[in-house]
N, C-alpha and C positions, 0 to 999 in steps of 0.2 A: 255755332262752333266751327272752327276751321276744318274739321273733319269732313263736314258735309259739302264744302266748297270743291272738294276733289272727287266726288263720287263719279262724275261723268268722264273724268280723264284718267281714272285708275288703269294701270297696266296689270293684267292678270297673267300669271304663268299658267299655261293650259295644263290641267290635271284631270284625271278621270274621277267620276263619282266615287264616294266612299273614302276619298283622300282629302286631306286639308289642301287649301290653296294659299298662296303667298303673293304679296305685292310689295313693290319697292318704291312707289311714288309717294311716300310719306317722308317728311323731313323728320329728323330726330326729335325736334321740338313737338311736332304733332304726335309722334309715337308715344311720347311721355305724357304730354299735357292732355291730349284728347283721347288716346286709346287706353293707356295704362291707368291714368288717374280718373278723369271725368268726374271730379268731386268738388263741391264747394268748400270742403273742409281743409283743402290744401291750397295755399296761395303762394304767389311769388315764384312760380315754377319757371326755371330758366336753364335750358340745356347748354352746357359750357363746352362739351367736347364729344365727338363721336369718331370712332375708328372702324373702318371696314377693310376687308381684303380688296385689292385693286384688280378686279377681274375684267376680262375682256367682255365687250358687249354691254357694259354698264351694270352688270350684276353686282349685288352687294352681299354682305354676310349677315345683315340684320334687316328686319322689316316687319310688315304687318301680316298676320295670318287669320283665316277663319276656318272653322272645322268643316265647312262645306257639307253640313248634314251627315258627317261621318261620325264614328264612335269616339273621336278624340274628346277628352273631358271638357276642354275650354271652348266656348263658342267663338271667341276671337281673342286677339291680344298681340303682344310683341314677341318676336322670336329672334334670338341671337345665336349664331352658329360659328364654328371654326372652319366652315367651308362655304360653298356657294349657297345662297338662299334658294336657288332653283333646285338644289338637291335635297331640300328638306321634305317636300311632300312625298307621300307614299306612291305606289306600294313599296314594301321593303324588299326589293329584288336586286338592288345594286349597292355597291360600297361607296358611301360618301367619303372621299379621300382627297380633298382639294388642297391646293396651295396657291399662293399668289406672290408676285414679285415684292420683295422688300417688306414682307408682312411680319413684323416683329412681335415680341411679347410685351409684358407689362411688369415694371419694377414693383409697384404697390402690391400686385397680386402675389408676386414671388415672396415679398417680405412678410405679408400677413399670413400666407399659407406655408411659409418656410419651404419653398420649392425653388428649383433653378431651371434655366433653359427653356422658358416658355416661348412659344411662337404662335403666329396666327391668332392674335388677340382681337376679339370684337369688343368694343368699349362704347358705352353711352354714359356720360356724366351730366348731372344736373343739380341745381340748387332748389330748395323749396322751404316753405314755412308751414308747420302743422298747427292746427287749432286745438290739439289735445295732447295728452302725454304718452300716446302710443300710436305708431303707424304700423301698417301691415299690408302685405300683398301676397298673392298665391302664384306658385310656379311649379313646373314639372321639368326635371332634368332627363335628357335622353342621350344615348351614345351608341356609336358603332362598337365601342369597346366592351359593351355587354355581350358576352358570347356564351350561349347556353352550353353547360357541361364542359367548358373549356377553362383550364387553369389560368389562362391569360386574364380572365375576369378578376382574378385575385391579385394581379401584378400591375396592371396598367390602367391609368385613368387620366383623361383630360381634367383640367381644373377650372373652376369658376368661383366667383365670390360676388356678394352684394355688400360693398363697403360703404359704411355710413359714418359721418363725423359731424359734429357741430363746426361751424366756420372757425378755422384756426385750431381745431382739436386734432385727435388722432383717430385713425380708422378702426372700426370694428366690423367683423364679417357676420352678417346675419343669415347667410345661406348655410345653415348648420342643421345637423340631425336634431330633431326636437328634444329639448331637455338636456342637450349637451353642447360642447364647443367644437364638436367634430365636423369638419367641412363635408358637405354632401359630394360624394364622388362615386365612381363605379366600385372602387375598392372598399368603400365604407358602407354602401347600401346594396346588398345583394343576397340572394338565397345561398344555401350550401352548394358548393361546386364539387361534384364527385371527383376524388383524386386531386383536388386543388385546395380547398379551404372550407372552414365552417361558415355558417351564415353570419352576416354582419347587418344588424338593424333591418332584418328582413321584413318587419312590419311596415316599412316605408317603401318597399320595392313593389312595383305594380306587376310587371310581366316582361318576359322575353317576347319580342314581337314576331308574329308569323309573317309570311310573305305578303299577305293581303292587309297588313297594318296600314292605317291612314298616314303614318309618317315613315320616312326612310331611315329608321335607326333600329338597331337590333334589340334594344331594351329601354325601359323607362321607369322612373319612380312614380309613386302615387302623388297626388296633389299635396304639396307642402306649403307651409305659410312662413314667410320671412317676417319677423316681428322685431320692432325696436322701440325701447322706451325713449321718449324725447321730452323736451321742455317746450310747452306751448309757446307760440309766438316767437320762437327762436329759429334762426336760419340754419339749415342743415345742407350738407353736400352728400350726394350718393354717387357711387361709381359702380356701374354694372359691368362685369367683365367675364368673358369665357375665353379660354385659350387652350391650344394643344401644349402638351408638355414634352420637351426634348425633340419631337419631330412632328411633321404635319399629318402623319398617318392617322386613319380612323377618326373621323370627325365626331363632334358632339354638339348638342344644342340645348338651350334653356328657353322654355316657353313661359311668358309672363301673362297671367290672365287679365284680359281687358277689364277695366273698371274696378280692379281689386285693390289698387293702391289707395288706401283710405285710412282715416282714423277709426278706432274701434271702441265701442263699448265692450266691457268685459265682465260678464256675470260669472266667470270662472267655469270650471269643469262641470259637466252634467252631474247631477246628484242621482245617479242610477247605479244599479248593480251593487257592488260592495260599498259604494259611497252613498247609497240610498239613505233617506231619513228614517229615524226610528219611529215606531208606532206612537202617535200622539204628539210628536215633536212639532213645534212651530219654528220655522226657519225664516230668517230675514234676508231677502235678496237685495243686493246692492251692486252697483258698478264699481269696479276696482281701479279704474283709470280715468277719472274725470277731474283732472287738475284744473282745467278751465270749467267754470260753472255753466252748465247748460241753461238755456232760458226755460226749458220745460222737460220734466221727466214724465214719460208716459209708460204705464205698465199694462200689458195685454195678456189675456189667456188665449193661446194659439189653438184654433180649432181646425180639425182636418176636414177639408172640403167645405169650409164655411168661413165667413168673415171672423177675424179676431175680435175678442170681446175686451173692451176697454175696462180695466179694473180701477185704475187711479191715474190722475194726470195733474201736473202743476209744478211750479218752481221749487217746491219744498218736498216733493215726493221722492226723496233720495233712496228710500228703502220700501220694500213691500214684503209683509209677512205672509208666508204660505203655510197652509195646514192640510193640504190635500195634493195628491199627485196630479201632474199635468205638465204641459209645455207652456213656459212663460217667456214673454218678450219685453225688453226694455228699449224704448226709442228715446234718444237724446237729441233735442233740437237746439243747436247753437246759433240759429239765425243765419241769414245770408245763404240759404240753401245748403247749410252744413248739417247733415243728419248722420248720427251714428246709432247703430243698434246691435243687439246681441240677443240670442235666445238660449234658454237653458231648460233641460228636461229634468223633472223632479219625480222621483219614485219613492214610495214608502215600503219599507221592509215589513212584511206581515207574518213571517215565520210560519206560513201555512203548510210548508213542506216538513216542518220539524214536528215529529210525533214521538210519543213515548215508545221505547223499544224494549225488547227482551233479548238478553245475551245468554246463550247456552254454553255450558262446559261439561266435560265428562267428570264423573264421580266414581272413584275406584272402590269406595266402601259404602256407597248409598246413604251417606249421612247428610246430603244436601250441601256439603262444603267442598269447595274445589279451588282451583287456580284459574283466574279469568284474565284474558288479554283484552283489557278495556279498549285499547286502541283499534282492535279489529271491528268494533261497532261504529267507528266514526263515519264510515261511508254510508251506513244505514241511517244514522242520526241526521246527517246533513243531506241525505238523498243524493250523495255524490255531486252536490252543487258547490262549485268553488266559491260561491258567494259567502258561504258559512264556514266558520272555523270553530272547532271545539277548543275552547280556551283551556279547560282543565276539567277533571272529574272530582266530585266532592262526596263525602259521606252524609251530608245533610243539605237540605234546601237552603237553610240560613247561611251556611258556609259558601254555597254557590252564589247566593245573592251578594254576599260581602267579599267574595273572592279570597276567602281565608282558609288556611289549612288544606290545600289541594292534595289529592292522592298522588304520591310520588312513584308508587310501584304499579304503574299503569299497565305494563306488559305481563305482570304476574301477580295480580291482586288476589289475595286470599279473603274470601268472604267470611264473615263471623256469624251470620244468621242464614238460615235456609230461606231462599227467595228474597234475599236482601235487595233493597232498592238504593241505588246511588244516583247522583245527579250530575248531568253534564251541562256545563255553561257554554252555550253556543253564541258566538259573537260575529259581527260583521266588521269591516275595516274601520268604520266610524265609531265602533263601540256599542252599537245596538246589540242587545242580548236577549236570550230566551233560555229558560231552564227546562231541560228535558230529563224525564225519569228513565233510568235504565235498570230493569229488573234482572237480577242474576239468578238463573235457574240451572239446575243440573239435570242431565239426561240419565235415564236408567242404564246402568252398565250391563252389557251383555254377559251372560254367565257361561257362554260357550268357550271352550278352550281349543285352540288349534295345535296340532302336533306336527312337527317336522322331524322325520326320522331318517338319518343317513348313516352309512357305515364309515368307520375311521379309515384313513389311508395308511400306507405302510409306516409312516412316521408317527401315527397315533393322533393325527389331527382330523377333525371332522369339519367339513366344509358345508355351508348352507347357502342357498340362493333364496332370499326372502321373497322373490317374485312368486315362489311356490306357495307361500302363505298368503300373498296378496290375491292370487287366483282363488284360493279357498274362501277368503273373506268376501270377495266380490260375488262369488257364487252363493254363499250362505245368506248374505244380507242384501243381495240385489243392489250392490253399490258400485257398479262400473263408473269410472270417471271420477270417483271420489279420491281425495288425497289421503294416502295411507303411508304413515311413517312409523319406524320401529325404534324402540328405546330400550335401554338395559334396565332402567328403573321406572317405577310408576310415577315418581316425582318428576323425572325428566319428561315423561309422556304428558303429564298434566301441564308442565311449563312449555312443552315444545322445544326443549333444549337437548343438545348432544344426540341428535338423531344418528342412527347406525347406517352404514353403507348397505347396499343391497347384498353384496357378497361378503360373508363373514365366516370366520372359522374359530374353533375352540379346541383345546386339548380334550381328549376323551375323558380324562380324569375330572374335568370341570363339569361334566354333564351328569344328570339332567340339569337344564338351566331354563329359567323363565324369562322371556322377553315380553314387551308390551307394544301391541300394535294400536296406533291411534288413527281412527277414521274421522276425517273432517270434510266438510264442504267449504265454501268460501269463507265463512265466518264461524261456523259452529262445529264443536266436537260431537260427532254422532255416537261414538263409543270407544272404549279402550278394551281390547281383547288380549287375553294372555296367549302367548305362543310358547309352547314348551319344546325345547330342543332336546332330542333323545338320540342315543346311538346304541344299536345292538352290540353285544360283545363280539370282538374279533377273535378268530382262532389264536390261541396262545402258543404260537410257534415262532421260532427264529426265522428271519428272512433269508439267511445265508449260512451255509456250513461247508467246510472243506473236509474231505475224507481222503485216505491214502490206501492204495492197493499195492502191497509189497511185491516187488519183483514182477509186477504186472501179471501176476497169476493168482489163482484162488478166487475167493469171493468175499464181499463185505456186505453189511446190512445198512441201508439208508432208512432212517426212522423219523417220524413226525413226533414221537413220544406222546401221542394222544391215544387214549383208549377208544376202541370202537363203540359207538353209540348212535342213537337216532339223531343226535344233534350234529354229527359230523358226517361229511361225505368227502372222499378222497379221489383225486384223479392225478395219476402220475404221468410224466412225459412218456413212459413206456406203455401207457394204456391201462396199467393195473389200478385197482380201486381199494387197496388195503392200506392200513396205517403205516406199513413198512414193506420194503422190497429188498431182495438180494440182487446184487449186480456183480459181474465178473470182468467188466471192462472199464478202463479209465474214460473220462469224458465229463460232460455237464448234464445234470438231471434236474427236474423240478417236480414239485407236487403242489396242486391247488387244493386247499382245504376249505370246505364250505361249512359254516356253522349257522344253524337255523334257530331263531329265538322268537317266542311269542310275546308281543308287546301290545297291550290294549286290545287283545283278542285277535290280532293279526300276526302272521308269521313274517319275519324279516330274515333274510339270509345275507351274511357278510362273508366275503372270501379273502383269503390271504395265500400268497404263493411263497413257498420256500424253495430256494435254489441250492443245489449241491454241486460242488466241483470235486471230482474224484481225480486225484493226481497220482502218478506213479512214484514209488520210492524203492530203495534197495540198500543192502549193506555196501559199504565202500570198498574199493580196491585201494589199500594203503601203501604208501611209499614215503621215503623221507629224503632230505637233502642236507648234507653238511654245509653249514654256513661259515664263511671266513670270519676271522683267521683260523687256520688249522690248529687244532688243539684247544680251541676255546670252548668246546662242548655245545656250541649253538647249532640247532637243527630246525628245519622247517618241515612240517608234516603235510603231505599231500593226500587228499582223499578224493577219488573219482567215483562218481555214481549219480543216480537220479534224485537222491534225497538231499537233506540238509543235515549237517553233522555237528556233534560236540565232542571234545577230546579230553582225555585224562592220561596221566603218566604213572605207570607201575601199580595202579590200583583201579579197579573197575567201579569207580564212584567219583563224586565231585567233578562232574563233567562241566566244561565251559567251551566258549567259542574260540578260545586261544589255540593257535596252531603253530606257534614258534616257542621253543623252549631252550634253556641252557642247562645241560645235564653233565653229571660227573662222568669220568672215563669208565668205560665198561659197558655191560649189557643192561638194557632197559626194555620195558614193554610199553608200547603206545596203544591206547584203546580209543576207538571211534564209535560213537553211538548214533544211530539214525533217530533224528528228532521226531519222525512220524511213527516210531514204534516198530520199525522193521528189524531191530536187533542191534548187536554190538559186534564189531570186528577188532582184531588186534594184530600187532606186528612187533617182532623183536628188533631192537636198535642197538648197535654197538657204537660207542662214542670213542673215537681214536685219539691218540696223542703221540708224542715222541720223547725219547730220552735226551736230555741236554748234554750228557757226557757219558762215557763208559771207560772202564779200566780193565783192559784184557791181560790181567796178571794171574789168571787161573786160580783166584782165591774163592771162586764161587759167587762173587757179588759183582754184578755189572760187568761181566766178562765180555759181553757182546752188545752191539747197538741194534735196536729193533723198534718198530712202531708198537704202540701200546693201545689196548682197549679195542682190538679188532678180532674178528673171527674169520674162518675160511668162508663163511657165508656173507661176509661184508661185500656189498655190491658196488661200492663207490670208487675204490682205489684200484688203478690198473698196474702201476709199478713204481719203484723208488730208485733214484740215481744219486750217487755220492761222488763229490768232486773235491780235489785238494784245493788249497788256497789259490793256486794258479789256474784253476779251471779245468784241470785234467780229470777226465772220468776215470775213477779207480774202482768203482763197484756198481753193479746193477742187480736188483733183486725184486721178487714179487712181494706183495704186502705182508706175507706171512713169514718171510725169511729174515736173516739177520746178517750183520757184518762183524767179522771177528777182528778187524783192525789190520789185516794183511792185504798186500797187493802182490799178486803173482807169487804167493806163498811166502813173501817176506813181510816182516812187521813194519808198519808205517810209524813214523815218529810221532811223539806227542805234539799235538797242534790243533788248530781249529779247522774244521772241514765243513763243506756246504752240502746240502742235500736238496733234491727236488722231488716232490710227490706229485705224480701225474694222475689225475682223476679221470674216470671214464666219460665224463661230460665235457672233456677238453680243457677244463680248468686245471690249474696247477698251483702248488704251494712251494715256496722256497724258504729254507731255514738253515741254521748252522748248528753244529754239534762240536763237542770237545773230546779229543782222545787223550787220555792221560795214562802214562806208564809208570 
């Protein structure tokens, strides 16, 4: 091989132990044909193109590597980078961040991956002809853009692809996340990044590299396999590319495992775990990709620390039936040193972990019947082994065998027989199954009852904290750490539905009330205990009362209206301890009344406070005001005093809050009653008016003009002025005098005259009158 001709003239970049080493003195043809392939199953290998960064000193961006006895997974192979090859070896203590003159990107890479602006593309292209219908090789992707706990890991990634096509066909990328068409990149294969993004295909991410890593990149994937289905003896073209996207910063590299480019036998996935074979099953092994017929099929039983055992060999041994667990290998010999092989691990499900179980539930009436949550038993049935799934529960073994009439009420199944047995069908992913018996038993229900006794509040509500009941239950049944929930009905408790909050309250009228406490461990109801909510009676007194002390003198009695007894104790804000007290001052007072009641042999005392507000009140000082216009009879009553008052006119009854009235001319009596019971006051009211005309002819009728409806006690009018039509003052008089129609002793002629009434509050009223002779 050409590889060995260069061993003595290889140029090694100096690196320290525990780091990989790299070499550049291999041609691209040698890297592909001698390092990557090294197989007789691939022919007509011809490298058609290779692109590297043009670095000073002759450095390249691709070349050969060995793990140099470090921890790197591949012993040797081909490495392609977006930076200098000399920056690839560890330790990981510097940033590989290289660029080179005129180092461009790749159009095929951009088109297939739907990206733009690639730069620094390292490329190796070659033709080859396979001798089977599948080719494969192993690789690891590493990058400086992997940054632990940094959201940039979620945003930025260099790109690479392994593009394959038949001659004249179109490219397909085979550097993808297994089982998908997603290209392998930093942003598609990583763990969860705090503050950045959720994990993406984390199963294929290996690690963030520490400073002493054997390569100089911040993170890397696990070993991945690029696989392509091909047509035997047909020429194909592969283009291996890795490039920076948008700028040259933060280099990446892809490592191709030496000798891994080969055709593959394919026995399929290992038949282990959930894909294990069923007890007694005979399974026929066969290769799934032998389009070209091998000269020989050889089947082996693989032995640990011992030579493999040949089981069958020959040109017609295309299948091999297995009936026991083990590791098997198929070797396909195509001649001309072309060998393909694959191994498969075979396990048999034995269901040894699946045992019959008993499920307990609480029974409120001890008849052996209850409500069971069948699903709570699944973890015990399967021993919490993800290999097994409970397909369904059945009431008979026959139904379980035939998968007919499964139980639908699995979370609240009501048994019909005491100690009834139902059947769980346990299956694996391949359909292997086992029938497990589940015996339904009920626990003996505790007969003890818990009491919670609290006093009502001032609004009549009684508040309970169910932690108080939990403390009692844990003490009585030695059940610390058990799950205890509370329910309003026994049915809810059995089903585990509608649990109550820890802090609850009820109106005192709803009590006593029974709740149900359900005690459970992880899967079993230990018991259901009745919790009785009680409330001692509260003193039957009002919370607030207002009282009045008339004229702020004398005394009044503040009363609880409760009779003295051993059940009540009284404490007043004055320090007295009697049911009622006498007070002589206005102000605020209170009394705390305690009532003691015996419940279940114990005394409970509830307290209630009644507040008193003693206000002053008094009889009013009454006055009134005539409202305009003069002569309308409208008045407003004014009452000054410390009380609140109601009013009535001319009779000491039918009081109302009305304080404005329209009254007839003459004398009236206004009454004002104190609403707090301090008595009634009254005042005389004269409603004045005026004559529209007078006739001073001495006939005894209307001989003089005067105001009407007033008395000498009228407090409102000060004087009256009379003017002729030209504004000349011709007469002035007090409210109780009159005008005889003369001026300076001479009779005034018949005509209209004006008058002005002046009130004591500075208001005035202007009107006119007629003098007729």
